[in-house]
Every structure is written in structure tokens, then in C-alpha cells.
N, C-alpha and C positions, 0 to 999 in steps of 0.2 A: 515918434508915434505916441500921442497922448490920449487917443480915444479910438474906439473901434470904428469900422466903416458903418454900413447900415445895420439894422437890427439883426438880420440874418448873420452878420459877422460878429455879433455879440454886443452886450451892453457896454457902457463906458467903464473903463477899468483904470488901474494905476498906470503910471508912466512905464513904458518899456524902453530898453536901450535903443539908441539910434541904429538905423539899418547899416549893415556893412555889405560889401560885395559878395561875402561868402556865407553869411548866416541866414537862417530862416527869415522870411520877410514879415510874417505876422504870427501872433500868438493864437492858439486855438480858442474858439469861442464856445459859449454854452450850448450852441446847436451843433457843434462837432465838425465844422469845416476844417480843412487841413491845408498847410502850405503844399503846393504842388511839388516843389523840390527845394532843397536847401541852397541850391546854386542859382535859383532864379531862371527866368525864361532865356532861351537861346535866340540868336538872330534868325535862325530857321523857323522857330516857332512864331516869332513876331511877324514874319513875312507871310504866314498863313492867314493872318487877319487882313481882309480886303482893304481896310482903311489905311493900313501901314505898308501895303505892298509896293507902292511907288515912292516911298520916302527915300531921301538921300541916305547914304550910309551914316553920315554924321548925325542926322536927325534920328534915324533908327536907333543909333547907339544911345542917344540921350533919352529916348522913349524907354529903352530897355532898363536904364538905370532907375526909372520911376515906376516901372511895372511890378506889380505884386502878384505872383501866381497863386491861385486858390483852387481848391477842390470841393465840390458839393456832391452829395449822393442824391439819388432819385427821390423826389418828394420834398426835398428841402427848399424852403423859400430863401431866395437870394436877396430880394428887395420887397418892401411893403410900401404901398402907395401912401403919399402925403407925409412920409417921414423925410427929414432933412437929407438932401443929396450929399453923400460923402465921396462918391467916386463914380467913374464910368467903367464899363466892363466890356471885355473883348473875348469872345469864345474861341478856345483852342480845340475843344472836342466836346461832344454831347449836344443835347437839345434842351431848350428852355421854352416855356410858355409865358407870354406877356399878356396880362389881362386886367380888366377893371371890374369892380363889383359895386352895384348901386346900393342905395340905402335900403331898398326892398330885398336885397340879396340876389338880384339878377346879375349873372356873370356874362361879360362880353370879352372874348379873346380878341386882342388887337393884332397879334402876330405870333408866329412860332419861329424861333431863330435857331440856327445851328452853327457849326464850325465856320470861322471866318467872319462872323457877323458881330455887331456891337449893340449895346443897349445902355440907356441912361446917360447918353452923351449930351443931350440938350440941356437938362437942368443944371449941369455943371457951369453953364455960362449965364444963368439967370441969377439975379439978386435974390438971396434967400431961397434958392431953388429947392424944390421938393421932388421926391421920386414921383413921376407921373403915373406909375402903374405898379402892380404886383408882378414879380417874376419868380417862377418856380422851376426847379430842375426836373426835367422829364426822364433823365437818365443820369449816369455818372457824368459830371460836367467838370471840365478843367477850363479855367479862364484866367485872364489877366485883369487886375484892377489897378486903375490909376486914379489917385486921389484928386479931388476937384482942383485944389490949388496948384498941384503939379501939372495937370492938364492945361489949365489956363496959362500958366507960365510957359509951358512948351509951345502952345499955340501962338503966344505973343512973340516968342523968340525964333520960331521956325515957320516960315511962310508956306512951305510945302505941306506941313501938317495942318496949318490953318485952312488951306484950300481943300485938303482931304476931308476935314471936318465939315466944311460948307457943303461939299458934295454929299456927305452922309445926311446932313440936315435936309437937303433938297429931296433926297430919296424918301426920307421919312414923311415929309410934307405931301409928296405925291401919293404915298401909300395910304396915309390917313384921309386925304381928300377922296380917294377911291372908296375907302371904307365908309365914310359918311354918305357918299352918293349911293352906295349899295344898300345901306340900312334905311336911308330916307326915301329912295325912289323905286326900289325894286321889291317885288313880292318875295315871300319866303321861298316859294318854288323856284323863282329865278336865282335867288341867292344860293340855294342848294345846288342847282344845276351848274352855276358858275364855279362853286367851290369844288364840285366833283370833277369838272373838266380841268380846272387848274391843277388839281392834285393827281390827276391821271396822266398829265402830259409827260412824254418821254423825257428822261433826264432829270426829273425831280427826285430828290432823295426820299421824300415822304411817300412817293408812289410805291417804293419797294420796301420801305422800313416800317411804315406806320399802319396799324390796324385801327380804323376809326369806329368807335362805338356811337350809339345814338346820342349819348351825352356829349361826346366830343363834337359831333356835327352840330348839335344844338347851340353850344357855346360859341362855335365859330361863325355860324350864320345868323346868330342873334335871335334865337327863339326861346331861350331859357327865361 
């Protein structure tokens, strides 16, 4: 480890010892994130991430060796947009908000993610990839980080992981296509009605956990 991950994981610092299977994965940063545990993630924790659920045992073990467990507190930024992509992230517990901010200060929420979901997987595979959005913790968040070079290597060596990543990319493309259609073709009233219906549907975690303020609604439906 010769440098931190993104800015939320700290600025560049002196070299740290190579990882071992028993020691802490990362050093604390200036913003106070902590290793989730000294022993690293368990196979059970890894399988809670949808992208890793169907991996072979061999591939899952190789992913475990590359995964770095991290902890963030509510309000901490995990990523800042347009900074160099250092890693992809996989949520074990807690919720995050993924959003963009325009030059005029207008905020648009792209998606809210929770346990079992992933973010920042796409720029890992781009030449000189940058974080495409800001990501902030909405609660206590435990996640796994896999550095870009490690994830590219794992995808090259393990076809089941490569297929899982392609499926993840396809889901993101569909989501963003739907978001563009909503913002471009539907009125604010229709977007708000769709948002309320989606988040009131039986079985959605947000329907029981989240209290939406007017500001929350505005940044989700694109009226800020």
C-alpha cells in the first residue's frame, strides 16, 4: 500500500507495510474511517453482496484476499466526483447516497444504495477512470473496498466474476437510462408521483426506514 484510496480515505501518505492475512487492512485517514475488523471480511459477509453471491468458492476466496473492510460514520463522504478512481466499493451494512452537483450548485441524487449493493465499479475499467459521482454515508456504513488494479486482475482471471460485473454494469445502464427519461420527458408532478409510488411499494426497505423531507424529495426528483 503506497497511497490512500480516494480523498475520503485520506491523502497520500508514506508507504505502509504489505498486507497480511491477520493484520489491519488500512491505516486510519484524516477523516476518521476505521478498518471494520483486524481479520478482514468473512465468506459469509462476502456472500451478502449480490454481485458476489453466485461466485465459485475459489473465486470468492480470491476476492476475499483482495477486499479491504472499511467503516464510515453518518455524514462522511466516501467518494468525491472527478477524483481518480482508486477502488470499487461493496456495502455490507448501512445506506449511502450517490449524487452529482452542477456548477451552479444544483444537486441531483442518482441513487440511494444499501446492503448488498455496489458503487464505483465502472471507472475501475476505464483508462484514467475518475469517480463519476459523490458518495456520502447516510448512516453507519460498513463496506468492502477492492482496489482498481486488484479488481481488474480478478475479473481477467475469473470469468464468473467478469460475468457478474457485466450484469452489474447492465443494471446501472438501465437505471441511468430510466433516470434520463424521467428528467427529460416527465413533469415534476409525474416524477414526484412515481417516486412516492416506488418508495411506498411493499417490501422496500426505504418504505419502513426512511423519513423523506422536502429537501430529500427535491434532490431525488430533480427540482433543486
